[in-house]
C-alpha positions as CSV (number, residue, x, y, z in Angstrom):
1,M,-160.1,-59.3,-140.1
2,S,-160.2,-63.1,-140.2
3,A,-158.0,-65.1,-142.5
4,I,-159.8,-66.7,-145.4
5,L,-158.7,-69.8,-147.2
6,T,-159.9,-70.0,-150.8
7,L,-159.4,-73.4,-152.3
8,T,-160.1,-74.2,-155.9
9,P,-160.2,-77.8,-157.1
10,P,-156.9,-79.2,-158.3
11,P,-156.3,-78.8,-162.1
12,E,-157.7,-81.3,-164.5
13,I,-155.4,-84.0,-165.9
14,T,-154.8,-83.4,-169.6
15,G,-152.5,-86.2,-170.4
16,N,-149.7,-83.8,-171.2
17,Y,-147.3,-84.6,-168.3
18,E,-145.3,-81.4,-168.4
19,K,-148.4,-79.2,-168.4
20,D,-150.1,-81.3,-165.7
21,I,-147.0,-81.2,-163.4
22,Y,-146.7,-77.4,-164.0
23,S,-150.4,-76.8,-163.3
24,L,-150.4,-79.0,-160.2
25,N,-147.2,-77.3,-159.0
26,Q,-148.9,-73.9,-159.3
27,W,-152.0,-75.1,-157.5
28,C,-149.9,-76.4,-154.6
29,L,-147.9,-73.2,-154.5
30,D,-151.0,-71.1,-154.3
31,F,-152.4,-73.3,-151.5
32,F,-149.1,-73.2,-149.6
33,I,-148.9,-69.4,-149.8
34,Q,-152.4,-69.1,-148.4
35,I,-151.6,-71.5,-145.5
36,K,-148.3,-69.7,-144.8
37,R,-150.1,-66.3,-144.8
38,I,-152.7,-67.6,-142.3
39,L,-150.0,-69.0,-140.0
40,Y,-148.0,-65.8,-140.1
41,T,-150.9,-63.6,-139.3
42,Y,-152.5,-65.8,-136.7
43,D,-151.9,-64.8,-133.1
44,F,-151.6,-68.1,-131.3
45,D,-151.6,-66.4,-127.8
46,N,-154.9,-64.7,-128.3
47,G,-156.5,-67.2,-130.8
48,S,-157.2,-64.6,-133.5
49,S,-155.9,-63.2,-136.7
50,T,-153.6,-60.2,-136.5
51,E,-154.6,-58.8,-140.0
């Protein structure tokens, strides 16, 4: 099974700084988790995913 990266557009700016920062933080965290999952499941010796 190959690793798939699903990327949604960043959240829209609403003008409410606290909400915007929280939304952007969640978006970045989701992206980071996907990248981390891909890196942990990728077999660099064979050049393929280990999932």
